[in-house]
N, C-alpha and C positions, 0 to 999 in steps of 0.2 A: 633161575636166571633173572626172573622178574624181581625177586627180592634183592639180588645183588645190584640191579640197576637202581632200585629205590634207595638202597644204602649209599650208592655212589652219588645220587642226587643230593641226599641229606648231607653227605660229606662235603659236597660242593657248596651248599648253603652255609655249612659250619665255617668253611674257609672265609666267607664274607664277614664273619665276626672276628676274624684275626686282625691284627694291626695293619698288615699289608692289604688284606681284602677290604677292610673298611676305608682305608685311604684311597684305594683304587675306585671304589664305588662313589665316594664323595667327590673325588676329582673328576670322574666322568660326568657326574651330575652338574658340576660347576661348568664344565666345558659345554655341555648340551644347553644349559640355561643361557650362557653367553651367546652361543650361536643363534638360538631361537630369538633372543631379544634383539640381536643385530638384524636378523632377517626381517623381523616384524616392524621395527621402528628405526633402523639405521639408515643413514644417508647412502645413496647409491652413486656410482660413478657418473660423471657428466659425459653425454654424447649429444651430438647435433641431431635434433629430432627430424622427423619426416615432413613437418609443416613447411609450406612454401607459399609465398605471396609475391606479387609483382611479376617481373619478366621471368618466365620459366626457363628460357634459353640461357639467361645469365645464371640462374640458380643451378641449372645442370652443369654449366661450366665451372662454377665454384665447387660443386661436389666432385667433379672430375679432377680438379686441381688438388683437392684435399685427399684424393685417392679413394673416394667412396666406392666400395666394392660389395655393398650389401651387408656388411658387418658393422657392428657398433664401433669396433676398434679403429676403423678408418677415420673417424672423426672424434675420437676420444678427447676429452678436455674442453670441448665447446658446448655451449648451451643454446645460444641463438646468435645469428650473424645477420647484419644488414650491410648490403654492398651496393655501391652506385658507381657508374662509370660515366664520364663526360667525354665526348668526342665531337669536335666541330660544333660545339655549342649545344649538342643534343645529349640528353641523359637517359640512362636506363638503370633501373634499380630492382633489387630482389631481396626478400627477407627469407631466412631459413631458420628452422628450429624454433625454439621457445623463448619468447621475450620475458617470460615470467608468469604469464597468465594462461599458458597453454596455446597461445596463438603465435604465428610468425610475426616478426617485426615488420613495420612498414617504413616508408620514406619519411614519416613524421613522428615515429617513435623516438622518444628522448633517450639518449645514452650519455653517460659521462665520457668526455673525449680527452680528459687529462691534458697532457703536455702539448697537444696540437695548439693549445691556447698560446704557447710561446711564439708561434708564428705571428699572431696578432701583435704581441709586444715588440717583436723584431721589426715589423713594418712601422709601428708607431715610433720607434727610435729613429729609423731612417727618415721618416716624415718630419720628426721634430728637428733633426739636423737641417733638413731642407727649409724649414720654417724659421731657422735661426734661433730656436728656443734652447737648444743644447749643442754641445760639441762632443764628438766621440771620445776625446781625450779629457773631457771634464771629469773631475773626481766626484765620487758619490757624496762627499760631505758638502759639496756646493749646493746640493738640493735637499739633503737631509742633515742639517747642522748638528743634530743629536749625535752624529758619528764623527764630529770633528775631533781630531787627535787620536782616533782609534785606527788600528790596521785596516779595518773595512772602509773607513772614510777615505783612504787614499786609493781605492780601487777605481779604475776608469769605467765609464759606461760601455766602452767597447769590450773591455775584459768581462764585464757582466754578461753582455749579449753573446759572447763567444765561449762562455764557460771556462774562462782563463783567469778568474778572479782569485782562485785559491780558497774560496769559501766552501764550507761543507754543504751537504745536501739540504740540511735544515739548520736553523739557528739553535734549536733545542734538540739535544740528542734523544730525549724521551719521545719527542714528536716524531723524530726520524725512525726510531725503532718501532713505535706503535703504528704509525701510518704506513710505512713501507713494509713492515714485517708481518703484522698480524691482521691488518685490515681495520684496526680501531682508529676511527677518525679523530685523532687527538687534536688536529689543527682546528677543529670547530670551536674549541674553547680559547684559542689564542687570537689576540687582536693584532692589528698592524703595529701599534705602539709596543706591544710585547715583543714582536719580532725585532724591531729596531733596538730595543733595550737589550735583548739577548745578543744581538749582533755586535753591539758595542763592546761586549766582553770577550769576543772571540779572537783567538790568534789565527793568523793566516800562514799557510805553508804552500810552497810551490806555486806562488803567483806567477802567471804567465804560461802555465802548463794546463792543458785541457783536462778538466775534471767536472763532470756534470753537476750542476747546482741549481736546485729549485729555489733556494734562498737567494741566489744571485739574481734570478729573474723577478722574484717578488720585489726585491729592493729596486731593481731597474724600473719596474712599473710604478712604484711609489715616487721615484725621482721624476719620471716623465709627467706624472700628474701634477707634481709640485711646479715643475718648470712651465707647464701650460696654464697654471693657475686654475686647474680643474678641481672640483671638490673631491673627486675620487677617480681611481683608475677605471672603474666600471663605467662611469659616465663618459670618460674620455674615449675608451675603446668602443663604446656604443656609437658615439658621434663620428669617429674617424675610421672605424673598420666595419662594424656590424651594419649600420644603416647604408653606407655607400655600396657594400657588397651584397645587400639584399638578404642578410641573415636575420630574419624577423622572429625566429623562435629560440635563438640561443640565449641562455640565461646563466647567471652566476648566483649560486645558491648559498645563502648565509647560514642556514640551519636545516635540520631534518624536516621541520614543519613546513619548509618552503619548497621541498622537492616537488617537481611537477607530478600531477596525478597520473599522467600517461608515460612516466619514466619506466624504462625496462628495469627488471630486477636483476641485480648482479649476483653471481654465484662464486663462492669460495671453492678451492680445489676439491674439498670433500663433499661438495654439493649443497652445503648449507648456504643460506641467504647472506650476502655480504652487506654490511652497513654502508650507506651512501657516504661518500667523501665530500664533506661540505665545510664551510667556514670561510670568512673573508680574509684571513691572514695571508694566504698564498694565492690569491686570485690571479695575479699576472703570470704565475707559473703553471696554472691549470689544475689546481687541486679541487675545484668545485664548479667546473664548467659543464653544463648540459646542452647538447645540441642534437640536430637531426641530420639524416642523410640529405634531405632537401637543402638545408642551410649550408652544409659542407660543399654540395654541388654548386651552389650560388657563389660561395667563396672561391672555389676552383675556377669557375667561369670568369670571375672578376680578375683573378691573377692572369689567366690566359688572355684576357682582353687587352692587357697592358695599361689599364686605367687605374690600377691599384696605387695606393700611396706608397712612397718609399720603396719603389721597385728594386733599387740597388741593394736592398737587404738580402736579396737572393744571390748576390755575387759572392763567390768564394773568397775567404779572407785568410783562413789557416787550415792546413791539412790536419786531419785527426786520424786517418788510416790510409792505407794505400789506395783506396777507392773513394773515400769520403773526405769532404772538407766542410767547414762551417762558415756560414755567412753571419748575418745578424739574427741568430736564432734558427735559421734555416739550414738543414743539412743538404749538401749537394753531392750526389753520387754519380761518378763517371765510370762507365764500363764500356766494353766493346759494343754492347747493345745500345748505348746511348747515355744521355744525361737526364737525371730526374732530381727534382727538389722536393723535400718531404720532411715530415716529422711524425713520430708515433706518439702514443699516449698510453699510460697504464696507471690505473688506480685500483685498489682492491676490488675485485669483482668485475672489472671492465678493462677492455683493451681496444686500441684504435690505431689507425694509420691513415694519413692523407699523402698521396703521391701525385706529382704533377710533372708531365713531360712537356716542357715549353716548346721544343722543336716540333713535336708532332701534334701539339694542341690537344693533349689528352690529360685527364685527371681521374683518379680512382680514390674512393674513400671506403674503408671497411671498419665497421663497428661491431664489437662483440660484448656480450654480457657474462664473460668469464675471464679468468686470468690467462687463458691460453693465448699466446702471441698470434696476432693477425698480420704481422709484418711480412712473412713469406708469401701469404696469399695476396697481399697488396702488391708486392714486387712482381709476382707472376701475372697479375691482372694488367699492370701497366706495361709489362714487357714479357711476352709469352716465353721468351728464351731464358728468362731468369731462373736460376736454380731454386728449388723449393725443398727445404729440409723436411723429412717426414715429420708430420705433426702428431703422429700416434707413437706410442712407445709401450713396450712390455716390461721395461726394466723395473718399474715400481713393484710389479708383482714379484719379481725376483728378490727385491729388497724386503718385501713383506715376509716372504718365506725364510730369508736369511735371518731377519730379526727374530722371527719365531723360533727357529732352530737354535740360534745362539742363546736366546734367553732361557729356553728349556734346558739346554746343556749346562748353562751356568748354575741353574737351580739344582739339577741333579748332582752336579759335582759338589755343590754346597752341602748336600746331605751327607757326604762322606768326610767332611771337615770336622776337626775337633780343635778348640772347644766349639760348642754349638753356636756361640755368638758370631763366630766367623762365617758359619753357614748362613746365618740370618743376614749378615751384611752383604754377602755375595748375592743372595736371593733378592734383596732390596735393590742392589745395583742393577740386576737384570731387569727388574720391573721398571726402574727409572729409565734405563736405556730404551726400553720399548715405548714408554710414554714420550720421551724426547723425539723418537722417530716419528711417532704419530703427529707431534706438534709441528715438526719442521720439514718433513719430507713431502714431496708432491705425490700424494697417493691417489690422484684422481682416477686411476685405472683399476683400483682395488675395490671390489664390492664390499658392502657393509659386513657380510659374514667373514670376510678376510680379517677385519679388525678383531672380531670376536674369537676367531680361530687362534690368532696369535696370543691374545690376552688370556683366553680360557686355557690354552695349553700351558702358559706360564704358571697360572694358578694351580692347574692340575699337577704340574711338576713340583710346585712348592709343597702341596699337600703330601704327595708321595715321598718327598724328600725329608719332611719333618715328622713323619708318622712315628718314628722310633722315639720321639720325645714325649709321646703321650703315656702317662702312668696308668691309665685305665683304658686300654685299647678297645674294650668291648663297648664303650660308650660312644657309639657312632655319631651321636648328635653333634658332638664338638667338631669333628672334621667336616661333617656335612654342612653345618651352618657356616663354618669358617669359609669353606669353598664357595658356597652360594653367595655369601655377602661379598667376598673378595672379587668374584667374577663381576657382580653387579656394580660394585664401586669402581673397579678398573674400567669397565666399559663406559660408565658415566663420565669418568675422568678423561678418557680418550675423546669422547664426543665433545666435551667442554673445551679441551685444549685445541681440537682441530677446527672448531668453528664457533 
């Protein structure tokens, strides 16, 4: 009986030298290597950490709104949050999670605030009208003569301020795709003159219809500076908005070398560090503005005091949804719960919102150092009855599983196709599909080993599928090396594409 058992074991080992056995062994090795590499060095999903600073009652309220229930999933997608509320002139702030160095943010931690900057530009337009420097119906070429005779030159300042200019998001499509899509701060290399030159060649469609445009606000800022005889928009906004409102720490950053030392670190959806969005070309639109909770609270108090410049910029001018209308850069939301004026901001790795309830004399600012939207949190803080969409989701896990199964199925089916080249094409298509999923889907809830499980499975299936093509099946080194190299290359490619 013992001899029979030994012979059975030997027979099992001999099976490993067969084509199918060798392919199975090498594919299993490829899968294990990919999972091990991902577990050791891969990025992990983002979750709001336990760290807390400032007002603990406010911090507890934030966690309750987010649905914190003792599990990571309740705050998935966030890294760090900084929150401040202003009521009757008094402010309370709280920092939660990780600002990038392991500590919770404070009221003086610098964050990128993005398009909240457009509120400054809107006030400056209304103020310039009050001063007699410009008129709302003045066309852009009045102040930027380089645009004379071009479609953009005939756009009015009011159309720019209400996103009804017909202009695209950016003058350069490459900048739009890079900046908005992958987090690459393309705008750093573009000057104001470049933007104007690019704009001169643009065609305009649907002028008079609401379509959000960072380019429109950049051009509006340039025009206001020209009309005021100011050397730059940054100098003008400092004199007319930042100084009067008490915003002493807000800066506009021209290059990576000028990023404040105490700036929070932004995070991409896969957990990798986000490059800062800097560069002077789109300053008035908010692509390079760094500010703090303390400064935004000062700005909110300035607005609530009624002493701000161009206060009529907050007056609704055009409806953009059943509940929202647009003033000069300001969004006005009217619901049964009340009226609030606000704007949000988003650049790669950062999200922000500022909301002000004029009737109740309240303001709320929320800053985050990840791409997860803070809009629902800001809405609930300013109005407790406002609905909050669940900020956590499990659907990316389902997408990961589906992508893995689909890719493996494609490769296994390819093994049965003749001629062999067809199988290779189908296998390559499956690999490419998974790579594209990695690059463009929000996988922030999927752990690093999930990437490797999908990629390793694809390569395991590839090896199993093409094992019949080996002329010398006993030479296991070929499938083994192929599998290990493929798993390593694929994992490196996914990490590179995702961040």
